[in-house]
TORNUPA-279581 format. One record per residue (C-alpha): residue number from 1; x, y, z. Coordinates in Angstrom, 1 decimal, always signed. Example, Ala and Ser with C-alpha at 12.3 -4.5 7.8 and 13.67 -1.06 7.14 Angstrom:
# residues 2
<site><fidren>1</fidren><x>+12.3</x><y>-4.5</y><z>+7.8</z></site>
<site><fidren>2</fidren><x>+13.7</x><y>-1.1</y><z>+7.1</z></site>
//
This chain:
# residues 220
<site><fidren>1</fidren><x>+25.9</x><y>-56.3</y><z>-58.0</z></site>
<site><fidren>2</fidren><x>+25.1</x><y>-55.1</y><z>-61.5</z></site>
<site><fidren>3</fidren><x>+21.8</x><y>-57.0</y><z>-61.4</z></site>
<site><fidren>4</fidren><x>+20.9</x><y>-55.5</y><z>-58.1</z></site>
<site><fidren>5</fidren><x>+21.8</x><y>-52.0</y><z>-59.3</z></site>
<site><fidren>6</fidren><x>+19.7</x><y>-52.5</y><z>-62.4</z></site>
<site><fidren>7</fidren><x>+16.8</x><y>-53.6</y><z>-60.3</z></site>
<site><fidren>8</fidren><x>+17.1</x><y>-50.5</y><z>-58.1</z></site>
<site><fidren>9</fidren><x>+17.3</x><y>-48.3</y><z>-61.2</z></site>
<site><fidren>10</fidren><x>+14.1</x><y>-49.8</y><z>-62.7</z></site>
<site><fidren>11</fidren><x>+12.4</x><y>-49.4</y><z>-59.3</z></site>
<site><fidren>12</fidren><x>+13.4</x><y>-45.7</y><z>-59.2</z></site>
<site><fidren>13</fidren><x>+12.0</x><y>-45.2</y><z>-62.8</z></site>
<site><fidren>14</fidren><x>+8.7</x><y>-46.6</y><z>-61.7</z></site>
<site><fidren>15</fidren><x>+8.5</x><y>-44.5</y><z>-58.6</z></site>
<site><fidren>16</fidren><x>+9.8</x><y>-41.2</y><z>-60.2</z></site>
<site><fidren>17</fidren><x>+6.5</x><y>-39.8</y><z>-61.5</z></site>
<site><fidren>18</fidren><x>+4.7</x><y>-40.1</y><z>-58.2</z></site>
<site><fidren>19</fidren><x>+7.6</x><y>-39.8</y><z>-55.7</z></site>
<site><fidren>20</fidren><x>+10.7</x><y>-38.1</y><z>-57.3</z></site>
<site><fidren>21</fidren><x>+12.4</x><y>-37.6</y><z>-53.9</z></site>
<site><fidren>22</fidren><x>+12.1</x><y>-41.3</y><z>-53.1</z></site>
<site><fidren>23</fidren><x>+13.3</x><y>-42.2</y><z>-56.6</z></site>
<site><fidren>24</fidren><x>+16.3</x><y>-39.9</y><z>-56.1</z></site>
<site><fidren>25</fidren><x>+17.2</x><y>-41.7</y><z>-52.8</z></site>
<site><fidren>26</fidren><x>+17.0</x><y>-45.1</y><z>-54.6</z></site>
<site><fidren>27</fidren><x>+19.2</x><y>-43.9</y><z>-57.4</z></site>
<site><fidren>28</fidren><x>+21.8</x><y>-42.6</y><z>-54.9</z></site>
<site><fidren>29</fidren><x>+22.0</x><y>-46.1</y><z>-53.4</z></site>
<site><fidren>30</fidren><x>+22.2</x><y>-47.7</y><z>-56.9</z></site>
<site><fidren>31</fidren><x>+25.0</x><y>-45.3</y><z>-57.8</z></site>
<site><fidren>32</fidren><x>+27.1</x><y>-46.6</y><z>-55.0</z></site>
<site><fidren>33</fidren><x>+26.5</x><y>-50.2</y><z>-56.2</z></site>
<site><fidren>34</fidren><x>+26.8</x><y>-49.6</y><z>-59.9</z></site>
<site><fidren>35</fidren><x>+28.3</x><y>-46.3</y><z>-61.0</z></site>
<site><fidren>36</fidren><x>+26.9</x><y>-46.2</y><z>-64.5</z></site>
<site><fidren>37</fidren><x>+26.3</x><y>-43.2</y><z>-66.8</z></site>
<site><fidren>38</fidren><x>+22.6</x><y>-43.8</y><z>-67.0</z></site>
<site><fidren>39</fidren><x>+22.3</x><y>-43.6</y><z>-63.2</z></site>
<site><fidren>40</fidren><x>+24.2</x><y>-40.3</y><z>-63.0</z></site>
<site><fidren>41</fidren><x>+22.1</x><y>-38.8</y><z>-65.8</z></site>
<site><fidren>42</fidren><x>+18.9</x><y>-39.8</y><z>-64.2</z></site>
<site><fidren>43</fidren><x>+20.0</x><y>-38.4</y><z>-60.8</z></site>
<site><fidren>44</fidren><x>+20.8</x><y>-35.1</y><z>-62.6</z></site>
<site><fidren>45</fidren><x>+17.4</x><y>-34.9</y><z>-64.3</z></site>
<site><fidren>46</fidren><x>+15.5</x><y>-35.6</y><z>-61.1</z></site>
<site><fidren>47</fidren><x>+17.6</x><y>-33.2</y><z>-59.0</z></site>
<site><fidren>48</fidren><x>+17.0</x><y>-30.4</y><z>-61.6</z></site>
<site><fidren>49</fidren><x>+13.3</x><y>-31.2</y><z>-61.5</z></site>
<site><fidren>50</fidren><x>+13.4</x><y>-30.7</y><z>-57.7</z></site>
<site><fidren>51</fidren><x>+15.3</x><y>-27.5</y><z>-58.0</z></site>
<site><fidren>52</fidren><x>+18.7</x><y>-28.8</y><z>-56.7</z></site>
<site><fidren>53</fidren><x>+20.8</x><y>-27.2</y><z>-59.5</z></site>
<site><fidren>54</fidren><x>+24.1</x><y>-28.0</y><z>-57.8</z></site>
<site><fidren>55</fidren><x>+23.4</x><y>-31.7</y><z>-57.5</z></site>
<site><fidren>56</fidren><x>+22.1</x><y>-31.6</y><z>-61.1</z></site>
<site><fidren>57</fidren><x>+25.3</x><y>-30.0</y><z>-62.5</z></site>
<site><fidren>58</fidren><x>+27.5</x><y>-32.4</y><z>-60.6</z></site>
<site><fidren>59</fidren><x>+25.5</x><y>-35.4</y><z>-61.7</z></site>
<site><fidren>60</fidren><x>+25.6</x><y>-34.3</y><z>-65.4</z></site>
<site><fidren>61</fidren><x>+29.4</x><y>-33.8</y><z>-65.1</z></site>
<site><fidren>62</fidren><x>+29.7</x><y>-37.3</y><z>-63.7</z></site>
<site><fidren>63</fidren><x>+27.6</x><y>-38.7</y><z>-66.5</z></site>
<site><fidren>64</fidren><x>+29.8</x><y>-37.1</y><z>-69.2</z></site>
<site><fidren>65</fidren><x>+32.9</x><y>-38.4</y><z>-67.4</z></site>
<site><fidren>66</fidren><x>+31.6</x><y>-42.0</y><z>-67.3</z></site>
<site><fidren>67</fidren><x>+30.1</x><y>-41.9</y><z>-70.9</z></site>
<site><fidren>68</fidren><x>+33.2</x><y>-40.3</y><z>-72.4</z></site>
<site><fidren>69</fidren><x>+33.1</x><y>-39.8</y><z>-76.2</z></site>
<site><fidren>70</fidren><x>+30.1</x><y>-42.1</y><z>-76.4</z></site>
<site><fidren>71</fidren><x>+27.8</x><y>-39.5</y><z>-74.9</z></site>
<site><fidren>72</fidren><x>+25.6</x><y>-38.4</y><z>-77.9</z></site>
<site><fidren>73</fidren><x>+24.5</x><y>-35.1</y><z>-76.1</z></site>
<site><fidren>74</fidren><x>+27.9</x><y>-34.0</y><z>-74.8</z></site>
<site><fidren>75</fidren><x>+27.8</x><y>-30.6</y><z>-76.5</z></site>
<site><fidren>76</fidren><x>+24.3</x><y>-29.7</y><z>-75.5</z></site>
<site><fidren>77</fidren><x>+24.7</x><y>-31.0</y><z>-72.0</z></site>
<site><fidren>78</fidren><x>+28.0</x><y>-29.2</y><z>-71.5</z></site>
<site><fidren>79</fidren><x>+26.3</x><y>-25.9</y><z>-72.4</z></site>
<site><fidren>80</fidren><x>+23.5</x><y>-26.8</y><z>-70.0</z></site>
<site><fidren>81</fidren><x>+26.0</x><y>-27.5</y><z>-67.2</z></site>
<site><fidren>82</fidren><x>+27.6</x><y>-24.1</y><z>-67.8</z></site>
<site><fidren>83</fidren><x>+24.2</x><y>-22.4</y><z>-67.6</z></site>
<site><fidren>84</fidren><x>+23.5</x><y>-24.1</y><z>-64.3</z></site>
<site><fidren>85</fidren><x>+26.9</x><y>-23.1</y><z>-62.9</z></site>
<site><fidren>86</fidren><x>+26.3</x><y>-19.5</y><z>-64.0</z></site>
<site><fidren>87</fidren><x>+22.9</x><y>-19.4</y><z>-62.3</z></site>
<site><fidren>88</fidren><x>+24.5</x><y>-20.8</y><z>-59.1</z></site>
<site><fidren>89</fidren><x>+27.2</x><y>-18.2</y><z>-59.2</z></site>
<site><fidren>90</fidren><x>+24.6</x><y>-15.4</y><z>-59.7</z></site>
<site><fidren>91</fidren><x>+22.4</x><y>-16.6</y><z>-56.9</z></site>
<site><fidren>92</fidren><x>+22.3</x><y>-13.6</y><z>-54.4</z></site>
<site><fidren>93</fidren><x>+23.3</x><y>-14.2</y><z>-50.9</z></site>
<site><fidren>94</fidren><x>+20.6</x><y>-13.0</y><z>-48.5</z></site>
<site><fidren>95</fidren><x>+22.1</x><y>-10.4</y><z>-46.2</z></site>
<site><fidren>96</fidren><x>+21.8</x><y>-11.1</y><z>-42.6</z></site>
<site><fidren>97</fidren><x>+19.2</x><y>-8.8</y><z>-41.0</z></site>
<site><fidren>98</fidren><x>+20.8</x><y>-5.9</y><z>-39.2</z></site>
<site><fidren>99</fidren><x>+20.4</x><y>-6.1</y><z>-35.4</z></site>
<site><fidren>100</fidren><x>+18.0</x><y>-3.6</y><z>-34.0</z></site>
<site><fidren>101</fidren><x>+19.9</x><y>-0.4</y><z>-33.2</z></site>
<site><fidren>102</fidren><x>+20.3</x><y>+0.3</y><z>-29.6</z></site>
<site><fidren>103</fidren><x>+18.2</x><y>+3.2</y><z>-28.4</z></site>
<site><fidren>104</fidren><x>+20.2</x><y>+6.3</y><z>-27.5</z></site>
<site><fidren>105</fidren><x>+20.9</x><y>+6.7</y><z>-23.8</z></site>
<site><fidren>106</fidren><x>+18.3</x><y>+8.8</y><z>-22.0</z></site>
<site><fidren>107</fidren><x>+19.8</x><y>+12.0</y><z>-20.9</z></site>
<site><fidren>108</fidren><x>+19.5</x><y>+12.6</y><z>-17.1</z></site>
<site><fidren>109</fidren><x>+16.7</x><y>+14.9</y><z>-16.2</z></site>
<site><fidren>110</fidren><x>+18.0</x><y>+18.3</y><z>-15.0</z></site>
<site><fidren>111</fidren><x>+17.3</x><y>+18.8</y><z>-11.3</z></site>
<site><fidren>112</fidren><x>+14.9</x><y>+21.7</y><z>-10.7</z></site>
<site><fidren>113</fidren><x>+16.3</x><y>+24.8</y><z>-9.3</z></site>
<site><fidren>114</fidren><x>+16.5</x><y>+24.7</y><z>-5.6</z></site>
<site><fidren>115</fidren><x>+14.4</x><y>+27.2</y><z>-3.6</z></site>
<site><fidren>116</fidren><x>+15.6</x><y>+28.6</y><z>-0.3</z></site>
<site><fidren>117</fidren><x>+12.0</x><y>+28.8</y><z>+1.0</z></site>
<site><fidren>118</fidren><x>+12.2</x><y>+25.5</y><z>+2.8</z></site>
<site><fidren>119</fidren><x>+15.4</x><y>+26.6</y><z>+4.5</z></site>
<site><fidren>120</fidren><x>+13.8</x><y>+29.8</y><z>+5.8</z></site>
<site><fidren>121</fidren><x>+10.8</x><y>+27.9</y><z>+7.0</z></site>
<site><fidren>122</fidren><x>+13.1</x><y>+25.4</y><z>+8.8</z></site>
<site><fidren>123</fidren><x>+15.0</x><y>+28.3</y><z>+10.4</z></site>
<site><fidren>124</fidren><x>+11.7</x><y>+29.8</y><z>+11.6</z></site>
<site><fidren>125</fidren><x>+10.6</x><y>+26.4</y><z>+13.1</z></site>
<site><fidren>126</fidren><x>+14.0</x><y>+26.1</y><z>+14.8</z></site>
<site><fidren>127</fidren><x>+13.7</x><y>+29.6</y><z>+16.2</z></site>
<site><fidren>128</fidren><x>+10.1</x><y>+28.9</y><z>+17.4</z></site>
<site><fidren>129</fidren><x>+11.3</x><y>+25.7</y><z>+19.2</z></site>
<site><fidren>130</fidren><x>+14.1</x><y>+27.6</y><z>+20.9</z></site>
<site><fidren>131</fidren><x>+11.8</x><y>+30.4</y><z>+22.0</z></site>
<site><fidren>132</fidren><x>+9.3</x><y>+27.8</y><z>+23.2</z></site>
<site><fidren>133</fidren><x>+12.0</x><y>+25.9</y><z>+25.1</z></site>
<site><fidren>134</fidren><x>+13.2</x><y>+29.2</y><z>+26.7</z></site>
<site><fidren>135</fidren><x>+9.6</x><y>+30.0</y><z>+27.7</z></site>
<site><fidren>136</fidren><x>+9.1</x><y>+26.6</y><z>+29.4</z></site>
<site><fidren>137</fidren><x>+12.4</x><y>+26.9</y><z>+31.2</z></site>
<site><fidren>138</fidren><x>+11.4</x><y>+30.4</y><z>+32.5</z></site>
<site><fidren>139</fidren><x>+7.9</x><y>+29.1</y><z>+33.5</z></site>
<site><fidren>140</fidren><x>+9.5</x><y>+26.1</y><z>+35.3</z></site>
<site><fidren>141</fidren><x>+11.9</x><y>+28.4</y><z>+37.2</z></site>
<site><fidren>142</fidren><x>+9.0</x><y>+30.7</y><z>+38.2</z></site>
<site><fidren>143</fidren><x>+6.9</x><y>+27.9</y><z>+39.5</z></site>
<site><fidren>144</fidren><x>+9.8</x><y>+26.4</y><z>+41.4</z></site>
<site><fidren>145</fidren><x>+10.8</x><y>+29.8</y><z>+42.9</z></site>
<site><fidren>146</fidren><x>+7.2</x><y>+30.4</y><z>+43.9</z></site>
<site><fidren>147</fidren><x>+6.9</x><y>+27.2</y><z>+45.8</z></site>
<site><fidren>148</fidren><x>+10.3</x><y>+27.6</y><z>+47.5</z></site>
<site><fidren>149</fidren><x>+9.4</x><y>+31.1</y><z>+48.6</z></site>
<site><fidren>150</fidren><x>+6.7</x><y>+29.7</y><z>+50.9</z></site>
<site><fidren>151</fidren><x>+7.5</x><y>+29.5</y><z>+54.5</z></site>
<site><fidren>152</fidren><x>+8.4</x><y>+26.0</y><z>+55.7</z></site>
<site><fidren>153</fidren><x>+5.7</x><y>+24.4</y><z>+57.8</z></site>
<site><fidren>154</fidren><x>+2.9</x><y>+26.3</y><z>+56.2</z></site>
<site><fidren>155</fidren><x>-0.2</x><y>+24.5</y><z>+55.1</z></site>
<site><fidren>156</fidren><x>+0.3</x><y>+25.6</y><z>+51.5</z></site>
<site><fidren>157</fidren><x>+3.8</x><y>+24.1</y><z>+51.4</z></site>
<site><fidren>158</fidren><x>+2.4</x><y>+20.6</y><z>+51.9</z></site>
<site><fidren>159</fidren><x>-0.8</x><y>+21.1</y><z>+50.0</z></site>
<site><fidren>160</fidren><x>-1.7</x><y>+19.3</y><z>+46.8</z></site>
<site><fidren>161</fidren><x>-1.6</x><y>+22.7</y><z>+45.0</z></site>
<site><fidren>162</fidren><x>+2.1</x><y>+23.1</y><z>+45.9</z></site>
<site><fidren>163</fidren><x>+2.9</x><y>+19.6</y><z>+44.8</z></site>
<site><fidren>164</fidren><x>+1.1</x><y>+20.1</y><z>+41.5</z></site>
<site><fidren>165</fidren><x>+3.2</x><y>+23.3</y><z>+41.0</z></site>
<site><fidren>166</fidren><x>+6.4</x><y>+21.3</y><z>+41.5</z></site>
<site><fidren>167</fidren><x>+5.2</x><y>+18.6</y><z>+39.1</z></site>
<site><fidren>168</fidren><x>+4.3</x><y>+21.2</y><z>+36.5</z></site>
<site><fidren>169</fidren><x>+7.7</x><y>+22.8</y><z>+36.9</z></site>
<site><fidren>170</fidren><x>+9.5</x><y>+19.5</y><z>+36.3</z></site>
<site><fidren>171</fidren><x>+7.5</x><y>+18.9</y><z>+33.1</z></site>
<site><fidren>172</fidren><x>+8.1</x><y>+22.4</y><z>+31.8</z></site>
<site><fidren>173</fidren><x>+11.8</x><y>+22.1</y><z>+32.6</z></site>
<site><fidren>174</fidren><x>+12.0</x><y>+18.9</y><z>+30.6</z></site>
<site><fidren>175</fidren><x>+10.0</x><y>+20.5</y><z>+27.7</z></site>
<site><fidren>176</fidren><x>+12.3</x><y>+23.5</y><z>+27.8</z></site>
<site><fidren>177</fidren><x>+15.5</x><y>+21.5</y><z>+27.6</z></site>
<site><fidren>178</fidren><x>+14.1</x><y>+19.4</y><z>+24.8</z></site>
<site><fidren>179</fidren><x>+12.8</x><y>+22.4</y><z>+22.9</z></site>
<site><fidren>180</fidren><x>+16.1</x><y>+24.2</y><z>+23.1</z></site>
<site><fidren>181</fidren><x>+18.0</x><y>+21.1</y><z>+21.9</z></site>
<site><fidren>182</fidren><x>+15.5</x><y>+20.4</y><z>+19.1</z></site>
<site><fidren>183</fidren><x>+15.5</x><y>+24.1</y><z>+18.1</z></site>
<site><fidren>184</fidren><x>+19.3</x><y>+24.2</y><z>+17.8</z></site>
<site><fidren>185</fidren><x>+19.2</x><y>+21.1</y><z>+15.6</z></site>
<site><fidren>186</fidren><x>+16.4</x><y>+22.4</y><z>+13.3</z></site>
<site><fidren>187</fidren><x>+18.0</x><y>+25.9</y><z>+13.2</z></site>
<site><fidren>188</fidren><x>+21.3</x><y>+24.3</y><z>+12.1</z></site>
<site><fidren>189</fidren><x>+19.5</x><y>+22.3</y><z>+9.4</z></site>
<site><fidren>190</fidren><x>+17.7</x><y>+25.4</y><z>+8.2</z></site>
<site><fidren>191</fidren><x>+20.9</x><y>+27.3</y><z>+7.9</z></site>
<site><fidren>192</fidren><x>+22.4</x><y>+24.5</y><z>+5.9</z></site>
<site><fidren>193</fidren><x>+19.4</x><y>+24.5</y><z>+3.6</z></site>
<site><fidren>194</fidren><x>+19.6</x><y>+28.2</y><z>+3.0</z></site>
<site><fidren>195</fidren><x>+23.3</x><y>+28.1</y><z>+2.3</z></site>
<site><fidren>196</fidren><x>+23.4</x><y>+24.9</y><z>+0.2</z></site>
<site><fidren>197</fidren><x>+20.0</x><y>+25.4</y><z>-1.5</z></site>
<site><fidren>198</fidren><x>+19.2</x><y>+21.7</y><z>-1.8</z></site>
<site><fidren>199</fidren><x>+15.7</x><y>+20.4</y><z>-2.2</z></site>
<site><fidren>200</fidren><x>+14.4</x><y>+17.0</y><z>-1.1</z></site>
<site><fidren>201</fidren><x>+15.0</x><y>+17.7</y><z>+2.6</z></site>
<site><fidren>202</fidren><x>+12.1</x><y>+18.3</y><z>+5.0</z></site>
<site><fidren>203</fidren><x>+12.1</x><y>+18.7</y><z>+8.7</z></site>
<site><fidren>204</fidren><x>+9.3</x><y>+18.8</y><z>+11.2</z></site>
<site><fidren>205</fidren><x>+9.3</x><y>+19.3</y><z>+14.9</z></site>
<site><fidren>206</fidren><x>+6.5</x><y>+19.0</y><z>+17.4</z></site>
<site><fidren>207</fidren><x>+6.4</x><y>+20.0</y><z>+21.0</z></site>
<site><fidren>208</fidren><x>+3.2</x><y>+19.7</y><z>+23.1</z></site>
<site><fidren>209</fidren><x>+2.5</x><y>+22.3</y><z>+25.7</z></site>
<site><fidren>210</fidren><x>+1.1</x><y>+19.7</y><z>+28.0</z></site>
<site><fidren>211</fidren><x>+3.5</x><y>+16.9</y><z>+27.1</z></site>
<site><fidren>212</fidren><x>+7.0</x><y>+16.1</y><z>+28.3</z></site>
<site><fidren>213</fidren><x>+8.1</x><y>+14.9</y><z>+24.8</z></site>
<site><fidren>214</fidren><x>+9.4</x><y>+16.7</y><z>+21.8</z></site>
<site><fidren>215</fidren><x>+10.0</x><y>+15.2</y><z>+18.3</z></site>
<site><fidren>216</fidren><x>+12.2</x><y>+16.3</y><z>+15.5</z></site>
<site><fidren>217</fidren><x>+12.0</x><y>+14.4</y><z>+12.2</z></site>
<site><fidren>218</fidren><x>+14.3</x><y>+15.1</y><z>+9.2</z></site>
<site><fidren>219</fidren><x>+13.7</x><y>+13.4</y><z>+5.9</z></site>
<site><fidren>220</fidren><x>+16.1</x><y>+13.4</y><z>+2.9</z></site>
//
């Protein structure tokens, strides 16, 4: 085993100038086979050359322990070990980078002051719908009364004109009912807008004078 360890030691010495890391690996293997002072000393020298001060100090200490009083450089090497230990103790520890500070919470945007204008406009639309509905109901009743006032059996009673009047009365009656209902809804919405003064609500209503349909649309 000693012969094998010596051969590995000599191989490490030959490789050390060109490949110090490879030589250090060979010496570590040789140290397990033959734990000799010369091997530990060489490990310390190569480790210090590579900048590994901790391994160098430990290897120098192992060398002094194995050589004992026979070590000719005990005093100088002991001082050198103390210097290496002091440098290791003074080595600053790099602080971990602080995490990025969290951005402050974004304050909510204040809602703009509400304006009662939309409420009044909605009230006006509702009133117009109710007035329009009342007008269509009045017109439908007038047409219906006019046709029914004709004497039964007369030519005009059975004429296309009389039938057209009845159809128009029915359409206007439907428009009047729808207009009154839509006007009541829109008027209530307008009153709520004026009292509560909230924005973001819009209402539209459409009634065609020649159509039997009315539409009310509320958007929040």
